[in-house]
C-alpha positions, 0 to 999 in steps of 0.5 A: 500500500505504501508503495502504491501511494508513492507511485500514485503521487509520482505520476499524479493520480489518486491513490487507489482504495484497498479492501479492508482486509488489505488496509487493516494490517498495514494501518495497524503496523504503521500505528504501532510503529508511530507509537513506538517512535513518538508515544501514545499521547502524541499519536492520540493528539495528532489523530484527534486534536487538529490544534495540537497535531504534530507531524507523526510518522511511522518512519 
């Protein structure tokens, strides 16, 4: 999925939507990596409060 997004952006087309069974494990992995890197509080703030959002990434 990540590479599909990279490729879509590079050629100027929308990122494709994927079925839930493909998206869910990727989402879960990226969330776990982001929590490990930044912590639970930072992730919750970024996802739920736009006024306190930080740049949170998994890598």
